[in-house]
C-alpha positions in Angstrom: 14.3 5.1 11.8 17.0 4.6 14.4 17.5 0.9 14.2 17.8 -1.2 17.4 21.3 -2.6 17.4 21.9 -6.3 18.0 23.5 -5.5 21.3 20.7 -3.2 22.5 19.9 -4.5 26.0 16.4 -3.0 26.0 15.4 -5.3 23.2 17.4 -8.4 24.3 16.0 -8.4 27.8 12.3 -8.1 26.8 11.7 -11.8 26.9 13.2 -12.0 30.4 11.1 -9.1 31.5 8.0 -10.9 30.3 9.0 -14.0 32.3 9.6 -12.0 35.5 6.5 -9.8 35.3 4.0 -11.9 33.5 3.7 -9.0 31.1 0.8 -8.7 28.8 1.5 -8.3 25.0 -0.8 -7.6 22.1 0.4 -9.7 19.2 -0.5 -8.8 15.6 -1.6 -12.3 14.7 -2.5 -13.6 11.2 -2.4 -17.3 11.9 0.3 -17.8 9.3 3.7 -19.5 9.8 5.5 -16.7 11.6 2.9 -15.4 14.0 1.6 -18.9 14.8 5.0 -19.9 16.0 5.6 -16.5 17.7 2.4 -16.9 19.7 3.5 -20.2 21.0 7.0 -18.9 21.7 5.7 -15.8 23.6 3.6 -18.1 25.8 6.7 -20.2 26.4 8.5 -17.0 27.5 5.8 -16.3 30.1 3.8 -13.6 28.4 0.0 -13.2 28.6 -0.8 -12.9 24.9 -3.8 -11.0 23.5 -4.0 -11.9 19.8 -5.1 -9.2 17.5 -6.1 -9.4 13.8 -7.3 -6.4 11.8 -10.1 -7.1 9.3 -8.9 -5.0 6.4 -10.7 -7.0 3.7 -8.5 -10.1 3.4 -10.2 -13.4 2.6 -10.1 -15.0 6.0 -12.0 -17.4 8.2 -11.8 -15.1 11.2 -13.6 -17.6 13.5 -11.1 -20.3 12.6 -8.2 -17.9 13.2 -9.7 -17.0 16.6 -10.1 -20.6 17.6 -6.6 -21.4 16.6 -5.1 -18.5 18.6 -7.1 -19.4 21.7 -6.1 -23.1 21.3 -2.4 -22.3 21.2 -2.3 -20.0 24.2 -3.8 -16.6 23.6 -5.9 -15.3 26.5 -8.1 -13.3 24.1 -8.6 -12.6 20.4 -9.6 -9.2 19.1 -10.7 -8.7 15.5 -11.9 -5.2 14.7 -13.5 -4.5 11.3 -11.4 -1.7 9.8 -12.5 -2.0 6.2 -14.4 1.2 5.8 -11.9 3.4 7.5 -9.1 1.7 5.4 -10.9 2.9 2.3 -11.9 6.4 3.4 -8.9 7.4 5.6 -6.0 5.6 3.8 -6.9 4.5 0.3 -8.7 7.7 -0.7 -5.8 10.0 0.2 -3.5 7.6 -1.8 -5.9 8.0 -4.8 -5.8 11.8 -4.4 -2.0 11.5 -4.5 -2.0 9.1 -7.5 0.4 7.4 -5.1 3.0 5.0 -6.6 6.3 4.2 -4.8 9.1 4.3 -7.4 6.5 4.8 -10.1 5.0 1.3 -9.9 4.1 0.0 -6.4 0.6 1.2 -5.3 1.5 0.8 -1.6 -1.2 -1.7 -0.7 0.8 -3.1 2.3 2.3 0.2 3.3 -1.1 2.0 3.4 -2.6 -0.7 5.7 0.2 -0.7 8.3 -0.5 2.6 10.0 -4.2 1.6 10.3 -3.2 -1.8 11.8 -0.8 -0.1 14.2 -3.4 2.5 15.2 -5.9 -0.2 16.1 -3.3 -2.4 17.8 -2.3 0.5 20.1 -6.0 1.0 20.9 -6.3 -2.6 21.9 -3.1 -2.4 24.0 -4.5 0.6 25.9 -7.8 -1.1 26.4 -6.2 -4.3 27.6 -3.6 -2.6 29.8 -0.8 -4.3 27.8 2.8 -3.1 28.3 4.0 -4.6 25.0 3.0 -5.0 21.4 4.6 -7.6 19.1 4.6 -8.5 15.4 6.0 -11.1 13.1 7.8 -8.8 10.7 11.3 -9.9 9.8 14.5 -8.0 10.7 15.2 -7.4 7.0 11.9 -5.9 5.8 9.9 -2.7 5.9 7.0 -3.8 8.0 9.0 -3.8 11.3 9.7 -0.1 10.7 6.1 0.7 9.7 4.5 -1.1 12.7 7.0 0.3 15.2 7.0 3.9 14.0 3.3 3.8 14.1 3.2 2.3 17.6 5.7 4.8 19.0 4.0 7.7 17.3 0.6 6.9 19.0 1.8 5.4 22.3 5.3 6.8 23.1 5.8 4.6 26.2 4.8 1.3 24.6 7.5 -1.4 24.3 7.8 -3.4 21.1 8.8 -7.1 21.0 10.2 -7.9 17.6 11.2 -11.6 17.9 13.0 -11.6 14.6 15.5 -9.2 16.1 15.9 -11.1 19.4 19.0 -13.3 19.4 17.3 -16.0 21.4 14.6 -16.2 18.7 16.6 -15.8 15.4 19.4 -18.1 16.6 16.8 -20.7 17.4 15.0 -20.2 14.1 17.6 -19.3 11.5 15.2 -19.8 8.6 11.6 -20.7 7.7 12.4 -24.4 7.6 13.1 -24.2 11.3 9.8 -22.6 11.9 8.1 -25.4 10.0 9.8 -27.9 12.3 8.8 -26.0 15.4 5.2 -25.8 14.2 5.2 -29.6 13.5 6.5 -30.3 17.0 3.8 -28.2 18.6 1.0 -29.5 16.3 0.4 -26.1 14.8 -1.5 -26.3 11.4 -0.3 -24.0 8.7 -1.7 -22.7 5.4 1.7 -22.8 3.7 4.0 -25.7 3.1 7.8 -25.8 2.3 6.9 -26.5 -1.3 5.1 -23.2 -1.7 6.9 -21.0 0.8 6.3 -17.6 -0.7 5.0 -15.0 1.7 1.6 -13.3 1.1 0.1 -10.1 2.4 -3.6 -9.7 1.6 -6.0 -6.9 2.2 -8.8 -5.0 0.6 -6.4 -3.1 -1.7 -4.1 -5.8 -2.9 -2.2 -9.1 -2.4 1.6 -9.1 -2.4 3.8 -12.1 -3.0 7.5 -12.4 -1.8 10.1 -14.9 -0.7 10.7 -18.5 -1.8 11.1 -19.0 -5.5 10.4 -15.3 -6.0 13.7 -14.4 -4.5 15.2 -15.2 -7.9 14.4 -11.9 -9.8 15.1 -13.6 -13.2 12.5 -16.3 -12.7 8.9 -15.7 -13.6 6.3 -16.0 -10.9 4.7 -19.5 -10.6 1.6 -20.2 -12.7 -1.6 -19.7 -10.8 0.0 -17.6 -8.0 -2.3 -14.7 -8.4 -5.6 -14.8 -6.5 -7.4 -11.5 -7.0 -7.1 -11.3 -10.8 -7.5 -13.7 -13.7 -4.8 -14.1 -16.3 -5.4 -11.4 -18.9 -5.3 -14.1 -21.6 -8.3 -15.8 -19.9 -10.2 -12.6 -19.3 -13.6 -12.0 -21.0 -13.4 -11.3 -24.8 -16.1 -8.6 -24.2 -14.8 -5.2 -22.8 -16.6 -3.5 -19.9 -17.2 0.3 -19.9 -17.6 2.1 -16.6 -17.9 5.7 -15.4 -16.2 6.9 -12.2 -17.3 10.2 -10.7 -14.9 12.1 -8.5 -15.5 15.0 -6.1 -12.4 16.9 -4.8 -10.3 14.0 -6.0 -12.3 11.3 -4.1 -14.3 8.7 -6.0 -18.0 9.0 -5.0 -19.8 6.9 -7.6 -19.2 4.1 -10.1 -21.6 3.2 -12.9 -21.3 0.3 -15.2 -22.6 1.3 -18.6 -23.1 -2.4 -19.6 -25.6 -3.5 -16.9 -26.4 -0.3 -15.0 -24.8 -1.3 -11.7 -24.4 1.8 -9.5 -22.1 1.9 -6.4 -21.8 4.9 -4.1 -20.9 3.6 -0.6 -17.1 3.9 -0.3 -16.5 0.3 0.7 -19.0 -1.2 -1.8 -17.6 1.0 -4.5 -14.0 -0.2 -3.9 -15.0 -3.9 -3.6 -16.9 -3.6 -6.8 -13.9 -2.1 -8.7 -11.8 -5.0 -7.3 -14.3 -7.4 -8.7 -14.3 -5.7 -12.1 -10.6 -5.3 -12.3 -10.0 -8.9 -11.1 -12.4 -10.2 -13.8 -10.5 -8.4 -16.5 -7.0 -9.1 -15.3 -6.2 -5.5 -14.3 -3.5 -4.5 -11.8 -0.7 -7.1 -11.9 2.9 -6.0 -11.6 6.2 -7.8 -11.1 8.9 -5.5 -9.8 12.1 -5.0 -7.8 11.9 -2.2 -5.3 14.2 -0.4 -2.9 13.4 -1.2 0.7 13.8 1.5 3.3 16.2 -0.6 5.2 18.7 -0.5 2.3 18.3 -3.7 0.2 16.4 -4.4 -3.0 13.6 -7.0 -3.0 11.4 -8.6 -5.6 7.7 -8.7 -5.3 4.6 -9.6 -7.2 1.5 -7.4 -6.6 -2.1 -7.3 -7.8 -4.1 -4.2 -7.1 -7.2 -4.2 -9.4 -9.4 -1.6 -7.9 -6.6 0.7 -6.9 -5.1 0.6 -10.4 -8.4 1.6 -12.0 -8.9 4.5 -9.6 -5.5 5.9 -9.9 -5.6 5.8 -13.7 -9.0 7.5 -13.7 -7.9 10.1 -11.1 -4.8 11.0 -13.0 -6.9 11.7 -16.0 -9.5 13.9 -14.3 -6.7 15.7 -12.4 -4.9 16.7 -15.6 -8.2 17.8 -17.0 -9.1 20.1 -14.1 -5.8 21.3 -12.5 -3.5 24.1 -13.6 -0.3 22.9 -15.1 2.1 24.6 -12.7 0.0 23.6 -9.7 0.2 20.0 -10.8 4.0 20.2 -11.1 4.1 21.2 -7.4 1.5 18.6 -6.5 3.3 15.8 -8.3 6.4 16.5 -6.2 4.2 16.2 -3.1 2.8 13.0 -4.5 6.2 11.5 -4.7 7.0 12.6 -1.2 3.8 11.2 0.1 4.5 7.8 -1.5 7.9 7.7 0.0 6.7 8.8 3.4 4.0 6.1 3.5 6.4 3.4 2.2 8.9 4.2 4.9 6.4 4.1 7.7 6.0 7.8 8.4 2.2 8.2 8.1 1.9 9.7 11.6 4.9 12.1 11.1 4.4 15.9 10.9 5.8 16.0 7.4 3.3 13.3 6.1 0.4 15.1 7.8 1.5 18.3 6.1 1.9 16.6 2.7 -1.5 15.0 3.0 -3.1 18.4 3.8 -1.5 20.1 0.8 -2.5 17.3 -1.5 -6.1 17.5 -0.2 -6.1 21.3 -0.8 -4.9 20.8 -4.4 -8.0 18.7 -5.1 -10.5 21.5 -4.6 -11.5 21.5 -8.3 -10.7 17.9 -9.2 -14.4 17.0 -9.7 -15.8 15.2 -12.7 -16.5 11.9 -14.4 -14.1 9.7 -16.3 -15.2 7.0 -18.7 -12.9 4.0 -19.2 -12.9 0.6 -20.7 -11.5 -2.6 -19.1 -10.2 -5.3 -21.4 -7.7 -8.1 -21.2 -5.6 -6.6 -18.4 -5.6 -3.0 -19.7 -7.4 0.2 -18.9 -8.4 2.5 -21.8 -9.6 6.0 -21.0 -12.6 6.8 -23.2 -13.4 10.3 -22.2 -13.9 12.8 -19.3 -16.1 15.7 -18.3 -16.1 18.2 -15.5 -17.8 21.5 -14.6 -14.3 22.7 -13.6 -12.6 21.7 -16.8 -9.6 23.9 -17.9 -10.0 22.5 -21.4 -11.1 25.2 -23.8 -12.3 23.6 -27.0 -12.5 26.9 -29.0 -9.1 28.0 -27.8 -7.3 24.7 -28.7 -9.3 24.1 -32.0 -7.4 23.8 -35.3 -10.5 25.1 -37.1 -11.4 28.1 -35.0 -8.9 30.9 -34.1 -10.7 31.8 -30.9 -9.3 34.3 -28.4 -5.7 33.7 -29.5 -3.3 35.6 -31.8 -0.9 33.2 -33.6 1.7 36.0 -34.1 2.2 36.1 -30.3 3.8 32.7 -30.5 6.8 34.2 -32.3 7.8 36.3 -29.3 7.1 33.5 -26.9 9.5 31.2 -28.9 12.2 33.9 -29.2 12.2 34.6 -25.4 12.4 30.8 -24.6 15.2 30.4 -27.2 17.5 33.0 -25.5 19.0 30.7 -23.0 19.3 27.9 -25.6 21.2 30.3 -27.9 23.5 31.3 -25.1 24.1 27.7 -24.2 25.0 27.0 -27.8 27.3 30.0 -27.9 29.2 28.6 -24.9 29.5 25.1 -26.4 30.9 26.6 -29.7 33.4 28.7 -27.8 34.6 25.7 -25.8 35.0 23.6 -29.0 37.0 26.4 -30.7 34.5 27.0 -33.5 
């Protein structure tokens, strides 16, 4: 992304433009510290503010958030329910890609951002708003994700990013200044200076950053996780489930213990979140490389997503040709990076997604797995498209295989190793 420089007049004068024109802005509003203060500040600058909050599965009192937004100056509050499309249009492609950014982060926040941006642009068009705004900081990834999404879907929209406006960040150098501003304006907040870590919650995960977590050598505070129990306190009895995939997409979950069956995409994912949370599955503490160029430390819990990606990886290896999967794994890594960096709506990400979807044509079958004390144990798998040939691989049956052929195979593959060894010996004078 081409960053907006601190001296960029387009961005610096947006607040003044709002004052002069009474411009209408759609604010991505959560009711937390940043956006609560930004709402009040935008009203002070002369904007008409339409508050917008996407329901993507977070635990939220939406009526209370709406009442709060209207009380503190929003002209309207829009709360679309995006949960099902979040699962089917964003989480499922990530499952097909076994998507993990830098091998560990399951992209819970990054996957939600293009959906939020898409719905925000829809609201802006419906409301006739000239601007959209958000509370993402000037150091993070979300400013990039929101804005690339907005510009991709509405090229003429203007974005107000308060944390990049000198008149805002000079007035509020840090979070303590926001707390004081909120106190002055009587804005109630769900966080306090004693627990100032930042949370992002949705159907797929909860992330925790900032505050005491900025020390990468310090363990996360006890009790910080909300979706998952501590593995030590998880049930002593394991739970065995079956997940059925069709073309790489989970279509059914069955609990062997109690017979529970889930087929609806949203219900299926919520159920896996409940099971994973109950057994302490899906926690990770990591340092990652932000797109903007700095490293950050975060805690994540992604119970349902972790279960699905483990199961999907297993059925994919079982049904997909080895060389095809090598190519596909390269696409998986590209997809993960594209999503993390905010390029969901880019031509390259559209192409990557289409290639990954094509690779899943035969990834159909059922995986059986056990959940126990924070771990996932694969128990077995079956598929009508299995590439596993029991007779061919058996140590007890020769099958349609001639062992003597392996000698030539080994000698051919040894040629380059022998030549490399010859070169090394020559260089060493032996």
